[in-house]
Backbone as XML, in Angstrom:
<?xml version="1.0"?>
<chain id="A" units="angstrom">
  <residue number="1" name="MET">
    <atom name="N" x="0.838" y="-1.183" z="0.000"/>
    <atom name="CA" x="0.000" y="0.000" z="0.000"/>
    <atom name="C" x="0.882" y="1.244" z="0.000"/>
  </residue>
  <residue number="2" name="MET">
    <atom name="N" x="0.460" y="2.251" z="-0.739"/>
    <atom name="CA" x="1.221" y="3.502" z="-0.841"/>
    <atom name="C" x="0.921" y="4.396" z="0.355"/>
  </residue>
  <residue number="3" name="PRO">
    <atom name="N" x="1.907" y="5.156" z="0.812"/>
    <atom name="CA" x="1.660" y="6.115" z="1.888"/>
    <atom name="C" x="0.573" y="7.110" z="1.488"/>
  </residue>
  <residue number="4" name="ALA">
    <atom name="N" x="-0.161" y="7.626" z="2.452"/>
    <atom name="CA" x="-1.293" y="8.523" z="2.195"/>
    <atom name="C" x="-0.891" y="9.780" z="1.430"/>
  </residue>
  <residue number="5" name="ASN">
    <atom name="N" x="0.311" y="10.252" z="1.593"/>
    <atom name="CA" x="0.724" y="11.494" z="0.938"/>
    <atom name="C" x="1.375" y="11.266" z="-0.431"/>
  </residue>
  <residue number="6" name="THR">
    <atom name="N" x="1.302" y="10.053" z="-0.952"/>
    <atom name="CA" x="1.890" y="9.747" z="-2.249"/>
    <atom name="C" x="0.985" y="10.248" z="-3.366"/>
  </residue>
  <residue number="7" name="PHE">
    <atom name="N" x="1.563" y="10.965" z="-4.326"/>
    <atom name="CA" x="0.815" y="11.441" z="-5.488"/>
    <atom name="C" x="0.595" y="10.280" z="-6.447"/>
  </residue>
  <residue number="8" name="ILE">
    <atom name="N" x="-0.631" y="10.134" z="-6.887"/>
    <atom name="CA" x="-0.935" y="9.115" z="-7.875"/>
    <atom name="C" x="-1.459" y="9.818" z="-9.120"/>
  </residue>
  <residue number="9" name="GLY">
    <atom name="N" x="-0.641" y="9.876" z="-10.151"/>
    <atom name="CA" x="-1.090" y="10.409" z="-11.428"/>
    <atom name="C" x="-1.807" y="9.306" z="-12.184"/>
  </residue>
  <residue number="10" name="ILE">
    <atom name="N" x="-2.943" y="9.623" z="-12.755"/>
    <atom name="CA" x="-3.752" y="8.629" z="-13.463"/>
    <atom name="C" x="-4.003" y="9.112" z="-14.885"/>
  </residue>
  <residue number="11" name="ILE">
    <atom name="N" x="-3.898" y="8.194" z="-15.847"/>
    <atom name="CA" x="-4.273" y="8.526" z="-17.213"/>
    <atom name="C" x="-5.357" y="7.565" z="-17.684"/>
  </residue>
  <residue number="12" name="ASP">
    <atom name="N" x="-6.169" y="8.047" z="-18.599"/>
    <atom name="CA" x="-7.267" y="7.297" z="-19.203"/>
    <atom name="C" x="-6.899" y="7.091" z="-20.666"/>
  </residue>
  <residue number="13" name="VAL">
    <atom name="N" x="-6.768" y="5.825" z="-21.077"/>
    <atom name="CA" x="-6.370" y="5.546" z="-22.457"/>
    <atom name="C" x="-7.309" y="4.534" z="-23.110"/>
  </residue>
  <residue number="14" name="TYR">
    <atom name="N" x="-7.225" y="4.489" z="-24.417"/>
    <atom name="CA" x="-7.926" y="3.477" z="-25.198"/>
    <atom name="C" x="-7.118" y="3.237" z="-26.465"/>
  </residue>
  <residue number="15" name="ARG">
    <atom name="N" x="-7.607" y="2.380" z="-27.329"/>
    <atom name="CA" x="-6.813" y="1.886" z="-28.462"/>
    <atom name="C" x="-6.260" y="2.963" z="-29.375"/>
  </residue>
  <residue number="16" name="GLU">
    <atom name="N" x="-6.919" y="4.089" z="-29.494"/>
    <atom name="CA" x="-6.448" y="5.130" z="-30.411"/>
    <atom name="C" x="-5.348" y="6.012" z="-29.813"/>
  </residue>
  <residue number="17" name="ASN">
    <atom name="N" x="-5.063" y="5.845" z="-28.532"/>
    <atom name="CA" x="-3.970" y="6.583" z="-27.899"/>
    <atom name="C" x="-2.667" y="5.810" z="-28.046"/>
  </residue>
  <residue number="18" name="THR">
    <atom name="N" x="-1.564" y="6.540" z="-28.180"/>
    <atom name="CA" x="-0.269" y="5.875" z="-28.076"/>
    <atom name="C" x="0.038" y="5.761" z="-26.583"/>
  </residue>
  <residue number="19" name="LEU">
    <atom name="N" x="0.760" y="4.737" z="-26.221"/>
    <atom name="CA" x="1.063" y="4.522" z="-24.812"/>
    <atom name="C" x="2.501" y="4.045" z="-24.675"/>
  </residue>
  <residue number="20" name="ASP">
    <atom name="N" x="3.372" y="4.959" z="-24.299"/>
    <atom name="CA" x="4.774" y="4.655" z="-24.055"/>
    <atom name="C" x="4.940" y="4.606" z="-22.539"/>
  </residue>
  <residue number="21" name="LEU">
    <atom name="N" x="5.005" y="3.401" z="-21.994"/>
    <atom name="CA" x="5.006" y="3.244" z="-20.531"/>
    <atom name="C" x="6.188" y="3.922" z="-19.859"/>
  </residue>
  <residue number="22" name="SER">
    <atom name="N" x="7.354" y="3.928" z="-20.492"/>
    <atom name="CA" x="8.498" y="4.582" z="-19.853"/>
    <atom name="C" x="8.288" y="6.092" z="-19.781"/>
  </residue>
  <residue number="23" name="LYS">
    <atom name="N" x="7.732" y="6.709" z="-20.831"/>
    <atom name="CA" x="7.457" y="8.145" z="-20.792"/>
    <atom name="C" x="6.354" y="8.468" z="-19.783"/>
  </residue>
  <residue number="24" name="VAL">
    <atom name="N" x="5.353" y="7.603" z="-19.727"/>
    <atom name="CA" x="4.254" y="7.803" z="-18.779"/>
    <atom name="C" x="4.784" y="7.757" z="-17.349"/>
  </residue>
  <residue number="25" name="LYS">
    <atom name="N" x="5.635" y="6.785" z="-17.062"/>
    <atom name="CA" x="6.221" y="6.666" z="-15.719"/>
    <atom name="C" x="7.086" y="7.876" z="-15.387"/>
  </residue>
  <residue number="26" name="GLN">
    <atom name="N" x="7.883" y="8.341" z="-16.353"/>
    <atom name="CA" x="8.730" y="9.513" z="-16.146"/>
    <atom name="C" x="7.896" y="10.759" z="-15.863"/>
  </residue>
  <residue number="27" name="ALA">
    <atom name="N" x="6.686" y="10.810" z="-16.401"/>
    <atom name="CA" x="5.805" y="11.961" z="-16.197"/>
    <atom name="C" x="5.125" y="11.926" z="-14.826"/>
  </residue>
  <residue number="28" name="GLY">
    <atom name="N" x="5.370" y="10.872" z="-14.058"/>
    <atom name="CA" x="4.804" y="10.793" z="-12.714"/>
    <atom name="C" x="3.484" y="10.051" z="-12.612"/>
  </residue>
  <residue number="29" name="VAL">
    <atom name="N" x="3.089" y="9.418" z="-13.702"/>
    <atom name="CA" x="1.850" y="8.633" z="-13.672"/>
    <atom name="C" x="2.132" y="7.300" z="-12.997"/>
  </residue>
  <residue number="30" name="SER">
    <atom name="N" x="1.219" y="6.880" z="-12.109"/>
    <atom name="CA" x="1.382" y="5.586" z="-11.459"/>
    <atom name="C" x="0.193" y="4.666" z="-11.670"/>
  </residue>
  <residue number="31" name="ALA">
    <atom name="N" x="-0.875" y="5.182" z="-12.293"/>
    <atom name="CA" x="-2.067" y="4.364" z="-12.521"/>
    <atom name="C" x="-2.634" y="4.638" z="-13.911"/>
  </residue>
  <residue number="32" name="ILE">
    <atom name="N" x="-3.112" y="3.580" z="-14.530"/>
    <atom name="CA" x="-3.708" y="3.666" z="-15.859"/>
    <atom name="C" x="-5.094" y="3.043" z="-15.797"/>
  </residue>
  <residue number="33" name="ILE">
    <atom name="N" x="-6.081" y="3.738" z="-16.352"/>
    <atom name="CA" x="-7.398" y="3.149" z="-16.538"/>
    <atom name="C" x="-7.628" y="3.092" z="-18.044"/>
  </residue>
  <residue number="34" name="HIS">
    <atom name="N" x="-7.930" y="1.913" z="-18.525"/>
    <atom name="CA" x="-7.977" y="1.651" z="-19.961"/>
    <atom name="C" x="-9.367" y="1.187" z="-20.365"/>
  </residue>
  <residue number="35" name="LYS">
    <atom name="N" x="-9.854" y="1.734" z="-21.453"/>
    <atom name="CA" x="-11.139" y="1.279" z="-21.990"/>
    <atom name="C" x="-10.974" y="-0.171" z="-22.442"/>
  </residue>
  <residue number="36" name="ALA">
    <atom name="N" x="-11.809" y="-1.041" z="-21.897"/>
    <atom name="CA" x="-11.755" y="-2.448" z="-22.259"/>
    <atom name="C" x="-12.809" y="-2.799" z="-23.297"/>
  </residue>
  <residue number="37" name="SER">
    <atom name="N" x="-13.996" y="-2.180" z="-23.157"/>
    <atom name="CA" x="-15.106" y="-2.546" z="-24.028"/>
    <atom name="C" x="-16.107" y="-1.402" z="-24.115"/>
  </residue>
  <residue number="38" name="GLU">
    <atom name="N" x="-17.021" y="-1.559" z="-25.086"/>
    <atom name="CA" x="-18.078" y="-0.566" z="-25.270"/>
    <atom name="C" x="-19.306" y="-1.274" z="-25.825"/>
  </residue>
  <residue number="39" name="GLY">
    <atom name="N" x="-20.458" y="-0.919" z="-25.281"/>
    <atom name="CA" x="-21.697" y="-1.497" z="-25.775"/>
    <atom name="C" x="-21.704" y="-3.009" z="-25.656"/>
  </residue>
  <residue number="40" name="LYS">
    <atom name="N" x="-22.381" y="-3.658" z="-26.617"/>
    <atom name="CA" x="-22.486" y="-5.117" z="-26.533"/>
    <atom name="C" x="-21.469" y="-5.864" z="-27.394"/>
  </residue>
  <residue number="41" name="ASN">
    <atom name="N" x="-20.710" y="-5.140" z="-28.249"/>
    <atom name="CA" x="-19.812" y="-5.838" z="-29.171"/>
    <atom name="C" x="-18.359" y="-5.388" z="-29.172"/>
  </residue>
  <residue number="42" name="PHE">
    <atom name="N" x="-18.085" y="-4.115" z="-28.929"/>
    <atom name="CA" x="-16.721" y="-3.616" z="-29.089"/>
    <atom name="C" x="-15.821" y="-4.066" z="-27.944"/>
  </residue>
  <residue number="43" name="GLN">
    <atom name="N" x="-14.653" y="-4.592" z="-28.318"/>
    <atom name="CA" x="-13.607" y="-4.941" z="-27.354"/>
    <atom name="C" x="-12.298" y="-4.347" z="-27.854"/>
  </residue>
  <residue number="44" name="ASP">
    <atom name="N" x="-11.599" y="-3.623" z="-26.974"/>
    <atom name="CA" x="-10.353" y="-2.962" z="-27.356"/>
    <atom name="C" x="-9.266" y="-4.013" z="-27.547"/>
  </residue>
  <residue number="45" name="GLU">
    <atom name="N" x="-8.780" y="-4.141" z="-28.771"/>
    <atom name="CA" x="-7.794" y="-5.172" z="-29.100"/>
    <atom name="C" x="-6.428" y="-4.922" z="-28.473"/>
  </residue>
  <residue number="46" name="LYS">
    <atom name="N" x="-6.162" y="-3.729" z="-27.977"/>
    <atom name="CA" x="-4.872" y="-3.432" z="-27.349"/>
    <atom name="C" x="-4.905" y="-3.647" z="-25.832"/>
  </residue>
  <residue number="47" name="TYR">
    <atom name="N" x="-6.084" y="-3.885" z="-25.290"/>
    <atom name="CA" x="-6.255" y="-3.939" z="-23.832"/>
    <atom name="C" x="-5.351" y="-4.976" z="-23.160"/>
  </residue>
  <residue number="48" name="ALA">
    <atom name="N" x="-5.432" y="-6.232" z="-23.547"/>
    <atom name="CA" x="-4.710" y="-7.307" z="-22.852"/>
    <atom name="C" x="-3.193" y="-7.111" z="-22.885"/>
  </residue>
  <residue number="49" name="GLU">
    <atom name="N" x="-2.671" y="-6.758" z="-24.051"/>
    <atom name="CA" x="-1.223" y="-6.554" z="-24.176"/>
    <atom name="C" x="-0.763" y="-5.382" z="-23.311"/>
  </residue>
  <residue number="50" name="ARG">
    <atom name="N" x="-1.523" y="-4.298" z="-23.340"/>
    <atom name="CA" x="-1.153" y="-3.126" z="-22.541"/>
    <atom name="C" x="-1.276" y="-3.413" z="-21.048"/>
  </residue>
  <residue number="51" name="LYS">
    <atom name="N" x="-2.300" y="-4.143" z="-20.668"/>
    <atom name="CA" x="-2.483" y="-4.502" z="-19.258"/>
    <atom name="C" x="-1.272" y="-5.297" z="-18.763"/>
  </residue>
  <residue number="52" name="ALA">
    <atom name="N" x="-0.895" y="-6.325" z="-19.500"/>
    <atom name="CA" x="0.239" y="-7.153" z="-19.096"/>
    <atom name="C" x="1.515" y="-6.330" z="-18.958"/>
  </residue>
  <residue number="53" name="ALA">
    <atom name="N" x="1.781" y="-5.477" z="-19.930"/>
    <atom name="CA" x="2.995" y="-4.652" z="-19.902"/>
    <atom name="C" x="2.960" y="-3.666" z="-18.738"/>
  </residue>
  <residue number="54" name="ALA">
    <atom name="N" x="1.817" y="-3.047" z="-18.505"/>
    <atom name="CA" x="1.704" y="-2.060" z="-17.424"/>
    <atom name="C" x="1.859" y="-2.713" z="-16.053"/>
  </residue>
  <residue number="55" name="LEU">
    <atom name="N" x="1.225" y="-3.850" z="-15.852"/>
    <atom name="CA" x="1.358" y="-4.542" z="-14.562"/>
    <atom name="C" x="2.792" y="-5.001" z="-14.349"/>
  </residue>
  <residue number="56" name="GLU">
    <atom name="N" x="3.435" y="-5.484" z="-15.397"/>
    <atom name="CA" x="4.833" y="-5.908" z="-15.305"/>
    <atom name="C" x="5.743" y="-4.730" z="-14.955"/>
  </residue>
  <residue number="57" name="THR">
    <atom name="N" x="5.390" y="-3.547" z="-15.406"/>
    <atom name="CA" x="6.175" y="-2.336" z="-15.161"/>
    <atom name="C" x="5.869" y="-1.714" z="-13.798"/>
  </residue>
  <residue number="58" name="GLY">
    <atom name="N" x="4.822" y="-2.194" z="-13.125"/>
    <atom name="CA" x="4.521" y="-1.704" z="-11.783"/>
    <atom name="C" x="3.407" y="-0.685" z="-11.692"/>
  </residue>
  <residue number="59" name="PHE">
    <atom name="N" x="2.670" y="-0.471" z="-12.762"/>
    <atom name="CA" x="1.547" y="0.464" z="-12.717"/>
    <atom name="C" x="0.350" y="-0.153" z="-12.004"/>
  </residue>
  <residue number="60" name="LEU">
    <atom name="N" x="-0.463" y="0.696" z="-11.397"/>
    <atom name="CA" x="-1.790" y="0.288" z="-10.955"/>
    <atom name="C" x="-2.653" y="0.252" z="-12.214"/>
  </residue>
  <residue number="61" name="TRP">
    <atom name="N" x="-3.634" y="-0.651" z="-12.268"/>
    <atom name="CA" x="-4.397" y="-0.851" z="-13.494"/>
    <atom name="C" x="-5.896" y="-0.845" z="-13.236"/>
  </residue>
  <residue number="62" name="GLY">
    <atom name="N" x="-6.612" y="-0.234" z="-14.163"/>
    <atom name="CA" x="-8.067" y="-0.252" z="-14.109"/>
    <atom name="C" x="-8.635" y="-0.451" z="-15.507"/>
  </residue>
  <residue number="63" name="ALA">
    <atom name="N" x="-9.821" y="-1.029" z="-15.562"/>
    <atom name="CA" x="-10.531" y="-1.255" z="-16.824"/>
    <atom name="C" x="-11.882" y="-0.577" z="-16.736"/>
  </residue>
  <residue number="64" name="TYR">
    <atom name="N" x="-12.336" y="-0.030" z="-17.874"/>
    <atom name="CA" x="-13.688" y="0.512" z="-17.861"/>
    <atom name="C" x="-14.456" y="0.093" z="-19.106"/>
  </residue>
  <residue number="65" name="HIS">
    <atom name="N" x="-15.762" y="0.065" z="-18.938"/>
    <atom name="CA" x="-16.691" y="-0.246" z="-20.024"/>
    <atom name="C" x="-17.483" y="1.014" z="-20.310"/>
  </residue>
  <residue number="66" name="LEU">
    <atom name="N" x="-17.542" y="1.401" z="-21.585"/>
    <atom name="CA" x="-18.337" y="2.552" z="-22.003"/>
    <atom name="C" x="-19.714" y="2.041" z="-22.414"/>
  </residue>
  <residue number="67" name="THR">
    <atom name="N" x="-20.745" y="2.537" z="-21.740"/>
    <atom name="CA" x="-22.099" y="2.040" z="-21.985"/>
    <atom name="C" x="-22.668" y="2.529" z="-23.311"/>
  </residue>
  <residue number="68" name="SER">
    <atom name="N" x="-23.719" y="1.864" z="-23.712"/>
    <atom name="CA" x="-24.470" y="2.239" z="-24.912"/>
    <atom name="C" x="-25.946" y="1.995" z="-24.613"/>
  </residue>
  <residue number="69" name="GLY">
    <atom name="N" x="-26.778" y="2.081" z="-25.609"/>
    <atom name="CA" x="-28.194" y="1.817" z="-25.430"/>
    <atom name="C" x="-28.536" y="0.333" z="-25.491"/>
  </residue>
  <residue number="70" name="ALA">
    <atom name="N" x="-27.544" y="-0.534" z="-25.649"/>
    <atom name="CA" x="-27.773" y="-1.984" z="-25.710"/>
    <atom name="C" x="-28.226" y="-2.511" z="-24.348"/>
  </residue>
  <residue number="71" name="PRO">
    <atom name="N" x="-28.884" y="-3.663" z="-24.328"/>
    <atom name="CA" x="-29.313" y="-4.247" z="-23.060"/>
    <atom name="C" x="-28.137" y="-4.415" z="-22.082"/>
  </residue>
  <residue number="72" name="PRO">
    <atom name="N" x="-28.332" y="-4.049" z="-20.821"/>
    <atom name="CA" x="-27.240" y="-4.109" z="-19.833"/>
    <atom name="C" x="-26.601" y="-5.490" z="-19.700"/>
  </residue>
  <residue number="73" name="GLU">
    <atom name="N" x="-27.383" y="-6.544" z="-19.775"/>
    <atom name="CA" x="-26.831" y="-7.895" z="-19.635"/>
    <atom name="C" x="-25.821" y="-8.195" z="-20.742"/>
  </residue>
  <residue number="74" name="GLN">
    <atom name="N" x="-26.128" y="-7.767" z="-21.957"/>
    <atom name="CA" x="-25.208" y="-7.996" z="-23.074"/>
    <atom name="C" x="-23.937" y="-7.170" z="-22.911"/>
  </residue>
  <residue number="75" name="GLN">
    <atom name="N" x="-24.084" y="-5.963" z="-22.381"/>
    <atom name="CA" x="-22.907" y="-5.125" z="-22.152"/>
    <atom name="C" x="-22.014" y="-5.711" z="-21.070"/>
  </residue>
  <residue number="76" name="LEU">
    <atom name="N" x="-22.634" y="-6.219" z="-20.007"/>
    <atom name="CA" x="-21.853" y="-6.843" z="-18.938"/>
    <atom name="C" x="-21.104" y="-8.063" z="-19.462"/>
  </residue>
  <residue number="77" name="GLU">
    <atom name="N" x="-21.772" y="-8.886" z="-20.253"/>
    <atom name="CA" x="-21.106" y="-10.052" z="-20.842"/>
    <atom name="C" x="-19.905" y="-9.632" z="-21.691"/>
  </residue>
  <residue number="78" name="ASN">
    <atom name="N" x="-20.071" y="-8.549" z="-22.444"/>
    <atom name="CA" x="-18.979" y="-8.047" z="-23.272"/>
    <atom name="C" x="-17.811" y="-7.585" z="-22.405"/>
  </residue>
  <residue number="79" name="PHE">
    <atom name="N" x="-18.108" y="-6.841" z="-21.347"/>
    <atom name="CA" x="-17.057" y="-6.327" z="-20.464"/>
    <atom name="C" x="-16.285" y="-7.463" z="-19.809"/>
  </residue>
  <residue number="80" name="VAL">
    <atom name="N" x="-16.984" y="-8.413" z="-19.208"/>
    <atom name="CA" x="-16.283" y="-9.492" z="-18.503"/>
    <atom name="C" x="-15.592" y="-10.466" z="-19.456"/>
  </residue>
  <residue number="81" name="ALA">
    <atom name="N" x="-15.924" y="-10.415" z="-20.736"/>
    <atom name="CA" x="-15.173" y="-11.203" z="-21.710"/>
    <atom name="C" x="-13.768" y="-10.633" z="-21.898"/>
  </residue>
  <residue number="82" name="VAL">
    <atom name="N" x="-13.626" y="-9.336" z="-21.623"/>
    <atom name="CA" x="-12.322" y="-8.671" z="-21.752"/>
    <atom name="C" x="-11.607" y="-8.628" z="-20.404"/>
  </residue>
  <residue number="83" name="GLU">
    <atom name="N" x="-12.320" y="-8.231" z="-19.365"/>
    <atom name="CA" x="-11.747" y="-8.140" z="-18.005"/>
    <atom name="C" x="-12.705" y="-8.850" z="-17.065"/>
  </residue>
  <residue number="84" name="ASP">
    <atom name="N" x="-12.319" y="-10.039" z="-16.611"/>
    <atom name="CA" x="-13.253" y="-10.874" z="-15.864"/>
    <atom name="C" x="-13.364" y="-10.571" z="-14.373"/>
  </residue>
  <residue number="85" name="GLY">
    <atom name="N" x="-12.539" y="-9.689" z="-13.865"/>
    <atom name="CA" x="-12.656" y="-9.301" z="-12.457"/>
    <atom name="C" x="-12.032" y="-10.263" z="-11.470"/>
  </residue>
  <residue number="86" name="THR">
    <atom name="N" x="-11.258" y="-11.235" z="-11.926"/>
    <atom name="CA" x="-10.665" y="-12.199" z="-11.005"/>
    <atom name="C" x="-9.431" y="-11.669" z="-10.272"/>
  </residue>
  <residue number="87" name="ASN">
    <atom name="N" x="-8.816" y="-10.621" z="-10.797"/>
    <atom name="CA" x="-7.651" y="-10.032" z="-10.133"/>
    <atom name="C" x="-8.142" y="-8.896" z="-9.235"/>
  </residue>
  <residue number="88" name="PRO">
    <atom name="N" x="-8.062" y="-9.072" z="-7.915"/>
    <atom name="CA" x="-8.575" y="-8.038" z="-7.010"/>
    <atom name="C" x="-7.793" y="-6.721" z="-7.065"/>
  </residue>
  <residue number="89" name="LYS">
    <atom name="N" x="-6.639" y="-6.715" z="-7.708"/>
    <atom name="CA" x="-5.854" y="-5.491" z="-7.826"/>
    <atom name="C" x="-6.268" y="-4.647" z="-9.032"/>
  </residue>
  <residue number="90" name="VAL">
    <atom name="N" x="-7.137" y="-5.187" z="-9.889"/>
    <atom name="CA" x="-7.587" y="-4.465" z="-11.074"/>
    <atom name="C" x="-8.917" y="-3.780" z="-10.760"/>
  </residue>
  <residue number="91" name="LEU">
    <atom name="N" x="-8.917" y="-2.465" z="-10.880"/>
    <atom name="CA" x="-10.129" y="-1.681" z="-10.703"/>
    <atom name="C" x="-11.026" y="-1.880" z="-11.909"/>
  </residue>
  <residue number="92" name="MET">
    <atom name="N" x="-12.316" y="-2.066" z="-11.668"/>
    <atom name="CA" x="-13.276" y="-2.169" z="-12.767"/>
    <atom name="C" x="-14.275" y="-1.031" z="-12.612"/>
  </residue>
  <residue number="93" name="ALA">
    <atom name="N" x="-14.542" y="-0.330" z="-13.735"/>
    <atom name="CA" x="-15.403" y="0.844" z="-13.672"/>
    <atom name="C" x="-16.346" y="0.861" z="-14.869"/>
  </residue>
  <residue number="94" name="LEU">
    <atom name="N" x="-17.417" y="1.626" z="-14.703"/>
    <atom name="CA" x="-18.411" y="1.794" z="-15.735"/>
    <atom name="C" x="-18.441" y="3.265" z="-16.122"/>
  </residue>
  <residue number="95" name="ASP">
    <atom name="N" x="-18.315" y="3.542" z="-17.412"/>
    <atom name="CA" x="-18.410" y="4.908" z="-17.934"/>
    <atom name="C" x="-19.807" y="5.033" z="-18.538"/>
  </residue>
  <residue number="96" name="TRP">
    <atom name="N" x="-20.723" y="5.549" z="-17.757"/>
    <atom name="CA" x="-22.103" y="5.688" z="-18.217"/>
    <atom name="C" x="-22.296" y="7.066" z="-18.788"/>
  </residue>
  <residue number="97" name="GLU">
    <atom name="N" x="-22.685" y="7.091" z="-20.037"/>
    <atom name="CA" x="-23.019" y="8.346" z="-20.705"/>
    <atom name="C" x="-24.364" y="8.149" z="-21.379"/>
  </residue>
  <residue number="98" name="LYS">
    <atom name="N" x="-25.194" y="9.157" z="-21.352"/>
    <atom name="CA" x="-26.510" y="9.047" z="-21.939"/>
    <atom name="C" x="-26.384" y="8.682" z="-23.419"/>
  </residue>
  <residue number="99" name="SER">
    <atom name="N" x="-27.114" y="7.646" z="-23.815"/>
    <atom name="CA" x="-27.106" y="7.229" z="-25.214"/>
    <atom name="C" x="-28.479" y="6.696" z="-25.585"/>
  </residue>
  <residue number="100" name="ASN">
    <atom name="N" x="-28.709" y="6.541" z="-26.861"/>
    <atom name="CA" x="-30.003" y="6.059" z="-27.338"/>
    <atom name="C" x="-30.027" y="4.548" z="-27.459"/>
  </residue>
</chain>
């Protein structure tokens, strides 16, 4: 566990962002939250590789699902197909934005 006064820089990335972990670390970032999925079908193809590299490098890691107007059960199935929640150190989040 980090001391209470430790600064935690966090970045939010997804497949269209470039991600140079050494530059990110040099900039003082210690946590990454990455888009894993969206709606009922989209899965970020860069997620797994980036997650493995970031965890190996010592970053804190989080995954998020961007909601859509699709049925919630289908969206949940899509999200857990990418990030199943079995690692208690991985933050899982929902990005809910109004959609049709």
